C-alpha positions as CSV (number, residue, x, y, z in Angstrom):
1,X,15.6,-4.2,131.5
2,X,17.1,-2.3,128.5
3,X,19.8,0.1,129.7
4,X,20.2,3.4,127.9
5,X,23.7,4.2,126.6
6,X,25.3,6.9,128.8
7,X,26.4,10.2,127.1
8,X,30.1,10.2,126.3
9,X,30.8,12.7,129.1
10,X,29.8,10.0,131.6
11,X,32.0,7.3,130.2
12,X,35.5,6.5,131.7
13,X,37.1,8.0,128.6
14,X,35.1,11.2,128.8
15,X,35.8,11.7,132.5
16,X,39.5,11.0,131.9
17,X,39.7,13.5,129.1
18,X,38.0,16.1,131.3
19,X,40.4,15.4,134.2
20,X,43.6,15.5,132.2
21,X,43.1,19.1,130.9
22,X,44.2,20.2,134.4
23,X,47.8,20.8,135.3
24,X,49.7,21.5,138.6
25,X,49.4,20.0,142.1
26,X,46.1,21.7,143.0
27,X,44.7,20.9,139.6
28,X,45.6,17.3,140.0
29,X,43.7,17.2,143.2
30,X,40.7,18.7,141.5
31,X,41.0,16.2,138.7
32,X,40.7,13.4,141.3
33,X,37.6,15.0,142.8
34,X,36.0,15.3,139.4
35,X,36.7,11.7,138.6
36,X,35.1,10.6,141.9
37,X,32.1,12.9,141.4
38,X,31.4,11.8,137.8
39,X,31.9,8.2,138.7
40,X,29.3,8.5,141.5
41,X,27.0,10.4,139.2
42,X,27.3,7.7,136.5
43,X,26.6,4.9,139.0
44,X,23.6,6.8,140.3
45,X,22.1,7.4,136.8
46,X,22.7,3.8,135.8
47,X,20.8,2.6,138.8
48,X,18.0,5.1,138.4
49,X,17.6,5.5,134.7
50,X,13.9,4.7,134.8
51,X,13.5,7.9,136.8
52,X,15.7,10.1,134.5
53,X,13.9,11.6,131.5
54,X,15.6,12.2,128.2
55,X,15.4,16.0,128.6
56,X,17.1,15.7,132.0
57,X,19.8,13.6,130.4
58,X,20.4,16.3,127.8
59,X,20.5,18.9,130.5
60,X,23.1,17.1,132.5
61,X,25.1,16.4,129.3
62,X,25.0,20.1,128.4
63,X,26.2,21.1,131.8
64,X,29.1,18.7,131.7
65,X,30.0,20.0,128.2
66,X,29.9,23.5,129.6
67,X,32.2,22.5,132.5
68,X,34.6,20.8,130.0
69,X,34.8,23.9,127.9
70,X,35.6,26.1,130.9
71,X,38.2,23.7,132.1
72,X,39.8,23.6,128.6
73,X,40.0,27.4,128.7
74,X,41.6,27.3,132.1
75,X,44.1,24.8,130.8
76,X,44.9,27.0,127.7
77,X,45.5,30.0,130.0
78,X,47.7,27.9,132.2
79,X,49.8,26.6,129.3
80,X,50.2,30.2,128.1
81,X,51.3,31.3,131.6
82,X,53.7,28.4,131.8
83,X,55.2,29.4,128.4
84,X,55.5,33.0,129.5
85,X,57.3,31.9,132.7
86,X,59.6,29.7,130.7
87,X,60.4,32.6,128.4
88,X,61.1,34.9,131.4
89,X,63.4,32.3,132.9
90,X,65.2,31.9,129.6
91,X,65.8,35.6,129.4
92,X,67.1,35.6,133.0
93,X,69.5,32.8,132.1
94,X,70.7,34.8,129.1
95,X,71.3,37.8,131.3
96,X,73.2,35.7,133.9
97,X,75.5,34.4,131.2
98,X,76.4,37.9,130.0
99,X,77.0,39.3,133.5
100,X,80.5,39.0,135.1
101,X,80.7,36.7,138.0
102,X,82.2,37.7,141.3
103,X,85.4,35.8,140.6
104,X,85.9,37.5,137.3
105,X,86.2,41.0,138.6
106,X,89.1,42.7,136.7
107,X,88.9,46.4,137.7
108,X,88.1,48.3,140.8
109,X,87.7,52.0,141.4
110,X,87.8,53.0,145.0
111,X,86.7,56.5,145.9
112,X,87.9,58.7,148.7
113,X,86.5,57.6,152.1
114,X,85.6,54.1,150.9
115,X,88.0,52.3,153.2
116,X,85.7,49.3,153.7
117,X,85.2,48.9,149.9
118,X,89.0,49.1,149.5
119,X,89.6,46.3,152.0
120,X,86.9,44.2,150.3
121,X,88.5,44.8,146.9
122,X,92.0,43.6,148.0
123,X,90.5,40.6,149.9
124,X,88.5,39.6,146.7
125,X,91.7,39.7,144.8
126,X,93.8,37.7,147.3
127,X,91.1,35.0,147.7
128,X,91.4,34.2,144.0
129,X,94.9,32.8,144.4
130,X,95.3,29.1,144.4
131,X,99.1,28.8,144.8
132,X,100.9,32.1,145.4
133,X,100.5,35.8,146.0
134,X,103.3,38.2,145.1
135,X,102.9,41.8,146.4
136,X,105.3,44.4,145.0
137,X,104.9,47.4,147.3
138,X,107.5,49.5,149.2
139,X,105.0,50.6,151.8
140,X,103.5,47.7,153.8
141,X,102.5,47.3,157.5
142,X,100.3,45.2,159.7
143,X,97.2,46.2,157.7
144,X,98.8,44.6,154.6
145,X,99.2,41.3,156.4
146,X,95.7,41.5,157.9
147,X,94.2,41.6,154.4
148,X,96.5,38.9,153.1
149,X,95.4,36.6,156.0
150,X,92.1,36.2,154.2
151,X,93.9,34.1,151.5
152,X,93.2,30.4,151.0
153,X,95.1,28.2,153.4
154,X,98.6,27.2,152.2
155,X,98.9,29.9,149.5
156,X,102.4,31.3,149.6
157,X,102.9,35.0,150.1
158,X,106.1,36.8,149.0
159,X,106.4,40.5,149.7
160,X,108.8,42.5,147.6
161,X,109.4,45.7,149.6
162,X,111.9,48.2,150.8
163,X,109.7,48.4,153.9
164,X,109.3,52.2,153.8
165,X,108.1,53.8,157.0
166,X,105.3,56.0,155.6
167,X,103.0,57.8,158.1
168,X,101.8,54.7,159.9
169,X,104.9,52.7,160.6
170,X,106.2,49.8,158.7
171,X,106.4,46.0,158.9
172,X,108.2,44.7,161.9
173,X,109.9,41.3,162.3
174,X,107.5,40.4,165.2
175,X,104.4,41.0,163.1
176,X,106.0,39.1,160.1
177,X,106.8,36.1,162.3
178,X,103.3,36.1,163.8
179,X,101.9,35.9,160.2
180,X,104.3,33.2,159.3
181,X,103.2,31.1,162.2
182,X,99.5,31.6,161.6
183,X,99.2,31.9,157.8
184,X,102.3,30.3,156.3
185,X,104.3,30.5,154.2
186,X,105.6,34.1,154.0
187,X,108.8,35.3,152.5
188,X,110.1,38.9,152.2
189,X,112.4,40.1,149.5
190,X,113.8,43.5,148.6
191,X,112.4,45.7,145.8
192,X,115.2,47.8,144.4
193,X,113.7,48.7,141.1
194,X,109.9,49.0,141.1
195,X,108.0,52.2,141.9
196,X,104.5,51.0,141.0
197,X,102.6,48.5,143.0
198,X,101.8,45.0,141.6
199,X,99.8,42.0,142.8
200,X,100.6,38.8,141.1
201,X,98.5,35.7,141.7
202,X,99.7,32.1,140.9
203,X,102.8,33.2,139.1
204,X,103.7,30.9,136.2
205,X,100.5,28.9,136.4
206,X,97.5,28.8,134.0
207,X,95.5,30.7,136.6
208,X,98.1,33.5,136.7
209,X,96.6,37.0,137.2
210,X,98.3,40.4,137.6
211,X,96.9,43.6,139.0
212,X,98.4,47.1,139.0
213,X,97.4,49.0,142.1
214,X,97.3,52.8,142.4
215,X,97.7,52.7,146.2
216,X,99.1,50.5,148.9
217,X,96.5,48.2,150.4
218,X,97.1,49.9,153.8
219,X,96.3,53.3,152.3
220,X,93.5,52.5,149.8
221,X,90.3,54.5,150.4
222,X,92.0,57.6,151.6
223,X,91.9,59.1,148.1
224,X,90.5,57.9,144.8
225,X,92.5,55.1,143.4
226,X,92.1,52.2,141.0
227,X,93.2,48.6,140.8
228,X,93.3,47.3,137.2
229,X,94.0,43.9,135.8
230,X,96.9,43.5,133.3
231,X,95.7,41.3,130.5
232,X,99.1,40.5,129.1
233,X,100.6,39.0,132.2
234,X,103.8,37.9,130.4
235,X,105.0,41.5,130.2
236,X,105.8,41.5,133.9
237,X,107.7,38.2,133.9
238,X,111.1,39.7,133.4
239,X,110.5,42.0,136.4
240,X,109.3,39.3,138.7
241,X,112.0,36.9,137.6
242,X,114.6,39.5,138.5
243,X,113.0,40.2,141.9
244,X,112.9,36.5,142.7
245,X,116.6,36.2,142.3
246,X,117.1,38.6,145.2
247,X,117.9,37.0,148.5
248,X,115.3,37.0,151.4
249,X,115.2,40.3,153.3
250,X,115.6,40.5,157.0
251,X,113.5,43.2,158.6
């Protein structure tokens, strides 16, 4: 029996072309269903061509073409959406590159009453140190060491201080020894020359950073104050070198 040639839509190539216009996990599943459905339809028609009229064949072909057009339109919209998402992600990446990361904070402004923010600012600074933390401050106490205890393990702390009493006491030998035992190493040296407060991280290393603080860490947040990075860290080297020559202080 002479077999009629199937319309292109019912060939393996036609079905494949229809299925591959879909994208995404759900679309891939739908593609599989389409392949199965058209394969079964093709087998049915081949087995029953004597019962299928030419007009019915044209009708089925037209319907398949209509479905193909719709699916192509869906695919175009999906590609457009994917491109828009890609453009949005690219814009987000650009914004991220231009924003300052947490570890690159250079300046802090702490307002009156923001004691929690003040503590967080000092801890953020101390945690950047990889090798050493030098604190030049005449007014230190237990609160100072509490904040310094958040440093990385093994980072050396040197306090340059005259250990002024202030309104809330001063640093005692007992507290200093407790800190040495739990968060070593700690050294205390005198500060005969400096009025301002300085924080020096990783002195003499490539990761060296210097901050000028408007308030002692134990007092920050009582009134408005600022902590600012000093970009030219070399300018404080003569000061620190001189302080390092001082003998260790007994408190």
